[in-house]
N, C-alpha and C positions, 0 to 999 in steps of 0.2 A: 515882807521883802527878810526881815530875818530868821522866820522863816525858814524858807528859803535856802538862806544860807549856811544855816545849820543842816538843814538835807543836804545840801552838795559837799559839806566837809563830813558828812556821816559817809557819802556816796565815795569819795576820797580814800578814806581811812580805811572802808574797807576793800577797797581795790589794793591799796599797798600796803597793807600789814596783816599779819596774821598771828597772833599771840597763844601761851598754853602758860593757866595756872596749874601748878601742880601742888593740893592740898589734901591733907587725909588721905594719902596714899592715891588719888583720884584725881584724874584728870580732866580738868576742861579748855575748851577750847573757845577761842571767838577768833574772827574776823576781821576786827578793827581794835583801837586803845578802850572804844565805845564798849562795853558790856552792855548783853542786850539782857529783856526779863526774863528769858529762857534759862541761861545759864545764873542771872544772881540768882532764879528759884532751885537751880540744880547745888547751889553754894551754899541754900538755908536760907537766903532772905528770907522776908516775907512784906508784904509793901503794899500801902492802901495812898491811891493817890487822888486828888484834888485840887484845890485851891495853895495846899503843902505838901510834902509826902512822907510819907510816916512809913520808916521801916524798923522792921525789931530783926534781930540776931541773939539767939538764947536770952542772955537777960538787958541785952543792950537798945537801947530806942532812940532811934535815928531821925531827924527832924528835915528837912530838904525848903528852902524856899530860893528861889530867884538862881536855883544853880550853886547854890550851898549847900552842905550837911553839917548839922551843929548834931555830934553825941552827948549824949547822956546833960544837954542841956550846959556842956561843959565846952568842947572840944569845937574849934570849927575850923570846916574842911573846906577850899575855898574853890567857887570853877570845877566842879565833879561831877554834876550830873548834866541831864538833856533832856526836854521831850520833844521828840520830833514825831506826828501823826498820835501823838497819843500815848507812845510809847518811850517807859522811860529808860535812859541808856546811861550808865554810872561808865566813869573812866577806871581806866585800870591801875592808874597810880592811888585811888584812893581806894583798893582792893587790897594792893601792897601794903600799905602804910595802915592799913584796918585789921589784916593778918601779921602783918610786920612781916611779909613774904619777904627772900631774896633775891632778886634779881641776875639771871643771867641774858645776855646782849649773842644774838645768833644768827649774823646774815640780817641785819634791821629789826628781825622780831625778836620779843618778850619771851622770856621762860624765866614766871615767875615760881618762889615753892617756899615751902618749909621747911624738907626735907628732899634734896636732891636722890632722885630714882639708883635703885644695886642695880647692877646687871650679877642678876645671883646664876644662870649658868648658861652654854651652849650647846647643841646638840644640831650634828648633822649629820643626818641618816639619808640615804635613796633619793637623796638631791633634794632634800626638805631640811632648813636650819629653822630651828627654834629659839629664840631669846628667851628668856625666864626675867622678869626684872620686880621688885620688890614692890613698886606700887605701878598704878596705871600709867603710860604714857600716851604724848600722841605722835602723829609721822612728822611732826617738826623734828623729834630727836634720831631721825634716822636719814641718813643722805646713803642712795645707792649709785654703783659709778661698774660703767661696763667697759671696760678696757684690753682690746683684742676678745680674748676667750676670758679673762679675769674677771672677777667679780670683788669689787672694795667696796665695803660697806662701814660708813662714818656713826659711830654713836655717842650723841653728845646733847646734853650735857648727863654725867653720868658717872658711880662712884663703881665700886666693889674688887671682889676678885673672883672673877669668876668660873666657876669648874667647866672643861671646855670637852665634850666626846662628840669625834670624829675630826677629820679630816680641814682644820681649820686653823692658819695662821692670826695671831694677836700679839696686838701691839699694844700700851695702854699708856698713855701720857694724864696728864692733870685731865680730870674730868670729861677722858675723853678716851674710845677704843677705836683703833681701825681692826676691821676684820677682811682676813683674803682667803676667797677660794679660787685656786691658781689651776693653772694645767688642765683646761677643761678640756675633753676634747671637740666639743662646740661653742660657740659664744651663746652666753647663756642669758636666758628673758627674766629676771627676774619677777613673780607675782608677791604682793607683799599685802598679810590680812594682821590688821589689828584683833587681838580680842583682852581688853583690859590691860592686864599683867604680860601677857603676851603677845610675842610677835613671830609670825612666820611666814616664811618663805620658800615657797617653794620655784625649784631653778627648772624652766622647761627647756631646754638647751634645742629649740628650734625659733624658728619665729612666724608660726603658720599651724596654728590646728585646724582642726573641721572634725567636726560630728553632727550624722543625722540622725533628727531624734527621732522624728516621723516622716510620711509620706508629705511632703508640703513645708517642712519648719527642718529651719537646718543652720546651725551655728560656726562661725567661724571668730578664731581672731590671730591678728597679726600684726606687728611690729611694721610700720608703713612709713613711709616718706616722704613730705609734703613740702615744697618749697623749703630742701636740706633741713628738715627738721622731722626727727621720729618720734610717734606715737602710737599708744597700744590701743589696738580698735578692737571692739568687740561688735558682731553680726551676728543677727538674729533673723532669720530669714525667711518673710513667710507667707506662702500662697492662699488667701482669704480666700480661697474659693473651694479649700480642704481643710483647714484649722479653722478655730474660732476662736478670735479677736474680740477681749471684752473687758472693761472699767471695770475694776476687783476693789473693793475698799476693807476693810482694820476687821473680824471680827462683832466687835462692839458698835459699828458702825459710823456714820460719817459726825465729824467733829472730834477723831480719836485717830490715834497715830498707831502705826506696828510695824513691825519687821519686813522687809518684802517676803522674804523666804514665805513667814506664817500667812501673808494677806496671801498669798498663790497657794498654799499650801492648804487653805481652810474654804479657798474657791474652787477645788478640782484643777488648779490650770497647771503644766509642767514645765513653762517660762514667761519670765516677763518683764519687764523696765516700770519705773517711776512714772509718776503721767504728769499732772500740773502743778502748778503753785499753790502756794496752802499761805493761811496766817497762824504765824508759831502761836500767836496770843490764845490764841481758842483753835487751831489743826484744823477749819473748816476749809475747804477747795477754796481756788481762785479762779476762775473761768469756770462755762460750759462741762457738765457733763450730764449725760445722756446712757441711759443703760434699760435696752430693752421696751426704746420706745419712750420712758419713763424720766421727767426732768428733773434732775438732783441738786444741779447748781445752776446758776443762770450767767449768759455771758458776760463778759468782761470788755465794754468797748469793739473796737476794731481789731482785736488780735483775735489770730485763724486756729479753725478747728482740725480734729483729727475725723473722720466721719466717714462709718459705714454704714451700707446699703441693708435693706433687707434682702435681696440679690446678690450678699457678700461683697459688693464694689467698694473699694478703699477711695477717699478725696482727701485733702488738704486744703481747705478755702476758707477767707474769712466771711462771713455771714451777715446776716443781719436776722433777728430772732425777736418775738415779739410774744410772750405767754398771758393768754386771753382765757380766764375764767366767765361763764356764763350763769349764775343763779337764778334759777328760772328767767327771765326774759330780760334781767338785769346782765349787761358786761364791764368787767370789771379787766383791767391791764395791771397784771402782776410785777410787782418791783424789786421780789427777791426771793429767790428758793432755799431752803434752810439755811438762814444766812442770822446774824446776832444783831445785825447792823437795823439803821429807822428805815421805815417805809408804809407808806398808805396801806400798801394790798400787800402781805406777804404769803408765803406755800411755807410749809411745813409736812413731810414725808415722815413714812416710821424706820427710816433709815435715817434722821436725824438723834442723834445720839445726845443731844444737850438740853438742856433745858428750855424750851418756847417761852422767848422772855416777856412777860406779863406787863402791859402798858393799861391802863384805869381808859386810856384812851381809844384804847380798840375794841370792835366786836370780836366774837371766837365763835368760828364752826366749827363743827366737824365731820367730815366729810367721810360716807362708806358706802361703797355701789352705784357712785356718781348719785348719791343721794344727802341729803344735811341729815344724817346722825341727833344730830345733839346743837345747841346753843350754848356757849358761855366757854368762859377759862380754862385750859387743860394742860400741864403742867408737861407731859410727854404724848406723844402721838400713839394710840392703839393701833397693833400688828392690823393691816391690812385696810389701814385709812389714812385722810390725810388732816389736817387742821389751816384752816385762812383765819388770818387776822385781816379786817378792815378798818380803818379810821371810821371813828364815830358821825362825824361831818359825814356820812353817807347813809346813818342812822332812818332817817325818813323816807330812802328808798328802798329801805331794807325789812319797814315796820310788817310785810305780808309772809317775811319769807321764814318757814318752819319746820318740823321734824315730816322728810318726806319732799320735800322741793327739789326740783332733780338740780344738778350740777355735772356742768361742761367743760374741761380744759383741753384748749386746743393749742398747741404751739402754732403759730402764724413765721412762713421762713421765705426766705428767696430762694432757700435750696431747691431745685427741681424735683427729689426724693425724700417718701418718706427716711425718716431718719433713724434706724434701730440702734446707734450708739456712736458718742459722739466726745472727744475730749478737746477743748480749750486748753492752749496755752500759748509757744510764740518765745522769738520772735519768729516767724515765715521767714524762711531762708532764699529758698528754690521757688520760683513762678513759670511752668511752661518751660522747663530746661534753664531759663536764665537768671539774672542775678535781678531786683526786684527795681521795681524804675523808682519804687518814694523808698529806699532802702532806708534813707538819712531816716525819714519820717518814724519808719518802721522800727529804728535802735533807739529813737526817744522816747517811743510807749513804754518802759521798761527802766525801772528805776536801779536804782543799787551794784550798777556796774554791770546787770547781766549780759548787757551785748557788747559790751567794751573790755571785757576782765579776759583774760586769759584761764581758763578753769574746764573740771570735766565736762563735757555734753553729755547729756541723752537727746537723742535725736529722733526722729521718724520723718522715714525717705520713702517714695514713692518712685518707680520703674516706670519709663511706657505702660507695658506691660500690662501697667496695675498692678505687680507685687508691693509688699510693702518691708521694707528691711524696719528693727530697730537696731538705734544703732548705740554704743557708748565709746565717745575719743576722750582719753587721757595723754594725759604730758607722761613721754616716756622718759626715764634718770630723771628724773626733776624736772625738765623742762617747761613746766608749767600746766598745758593744755592748748586749746582754739577759743581767738574770741567770733563775733558774730561773721568779720570780711574774711576771717582763715579759712574757718566751717560753711562758708556758702561759696568761696571759692572750690574748696575739695571737694563738694559734693557735687558738682557742676564738673568736675576734670572725673565723676566716677563714673558720671552719664544720668545722676538722678533726676527725674521730671519735676520735681515738689519735694519741698523738706522743712521741717520746722521742727522749733527747740522745743524741749520738755522741762521743766525743772532741773538745774543743774549744778556743779558743783558736790557742795556733802550730801545733796539728797541722791544722786547717778546711783540709779543702780540695774543691773542685771545678772537675772537668777535662771539657772540650768537646771533642771530636776534636782531642786534642792541647793545650790550650790552657787556661791555667787563666784560669779566668774570676771567682772572687775577688779581692777588692779589694789584698790583700797575699800573692797567691797565690806570688810567687815566690820569698817568703823564708821559706814553707812548710818545715817537717821531716823526712827522711824517716820513713815510716810501716810496722810489718808487717804489717796488714792492712787492704785497701779492701772500697769495695761497689763492682761494676762492673754496667753493663748494655752487653746483647750484640744 
């Protein structure tokens, strides 16, 4: 019960607050008051987790026990860390005290800093506004408001005496600047990108853009109003009969992350979006990934999948899938693919970039050209091969297996057609043009406020005619974004027949010909899986 309560507290904190740390001119962003392991590593902490927590920073040793930290066997910090689902979370107040940071409260969010950023210069030319700072910042520092045809930008908390180039009116108060771009002929649509210590705001004086990329591939960006709220929405409209859609991965393989632009470029794609969820502790995808008929990540529960057949037909369905492997006449059920999780029978492909876990209670078989090539542990999968690990309790059945033994990998599914490509994620939003009968249960399958929070959304939607739309929906003028129910109602109002979410929030990204077109695309985090279009 205690673990469930802790998880509930973390979810509530994640939904209700977001915070920034500015330390040594670098910006670190957290979606809650509990700093996760990824941010801790970025800050420079190194740690070991067992019955106690041991953290090192420079020459300091921090020992954690029962939620308390002891610094260098002397100073004690009470109730400052938690373990949830084997992940370490440290309270932001400990970070503040440890680094002796100042605090600035902004709309209920904490901005902690050693030195406030300075606004060094402002440049406005050809409808492009560039703001240069002395250190990195996050999007929490800027608020953009459009009133009639005027753009008003609030920048805080910052100091400085900036040089201004271009027709920008500037007002300064304590730790705050107001920038005014006035008397525009049309209503401006600001598109903001963050590049370390530079913020660029492109002003498009239209509420709709459209570009035909090639036959069967069209990009549109619109400011749309739904239920009296405005959203910035990017559509990539795809005819799967005329262009190819496929899963794409970082150059270094599964278990690594990369900017979506680089992933698409290295895979020869001209456009794409981020794909399914991932575990930030090891960068491995969560849920089904099939590419060219090859299983690269196994399914996760009853979540939906986006499926493409060899006839280039697209589907969104919840499917059942079993991975069977025959070694000679012996049948085994594979429990995991390209994973660090435990399981009696696990499969690793040559796309797996991490070290294969070594377990003395496992037998390891190297498979090449559907035959056993060698028996014994190996830490990396050879090119063109697979590695199968099987619990030693089955050793007596495998005594006759040797080099040359035939191996067959078979995907058994209730999906009626052979699967060429598939990406699992969710939640499922629309089915047969209607809301889900079990929508309440569907939302409960996803933690961390995925279904309930209003945030940026990446969505795949299908039309009745079988066309595919990749969609990124963002809040406009800081209104937040869409939650599950708003997104479902919106998509039904647009006439979509099936729709599902992919990973959203900081992972959401759409790239068109090397350009990140969603509003906050320049600060997207690296991702392990994308969906590309050729």
